[in-house]
Phi, psi and omega in degrees: 000326179302322179302313182293321179298317180294316180296317178297319179296316178301315180295316180300318179293320179298317179298316178303320182285327189260339184292139178281125182298142179305324179298321179292322178295312182300320181297327182269357183285144172240164176303322178296318179295320178296320178298315179299316179298316179301312181295316180296319177294323177297317178300312181297318180296315180292323176298322176298323178292324176294315178302318180296318179295318179293320178301314181299323179287314186284319187268319185260004177058031174277157173294139176291126183280090184298315177302322177292321178298318179298316179300313183291320176297321176297320177296319177297318177302320178302308183292324176298316180295320177298321178292314179300317180299317180297327183264002183056047178240123180281159176296320178301316179300315179300313181294319178300315180294322179293317177299315180299317179298312183293323177296318179294320182287316190245347189071234182255354184213139177296142168213150177299321180298317179293323179296321180286317183291328179046065182303334179288345181260354180280130178294132181267000000 
């Protein structure tokens, strides 16, 4: 038990030393950065709601609530658009880059080998 107490203490002390103080974070924030944080948190929150709906369908054998899925996907679209606008990135640009990445990774058809090799991540 002493080992765990010592390890827990070591970890707690490391966190105290390494965590960025809230005052420092607040001091460096700009309205644009706050907007990005808001949009990213919104995306994560809505994705969590989708995960919960899928869990209920897959694990508890409930019918997937399609109207709720549409609502949550719409909410994600809202936050994605807000994030793209703040970063001056169009949806078309995002889609073009995603298509290029997936084509490079998989070619025309998915394979486990291509997913593992991740050709889009190999330095050229």
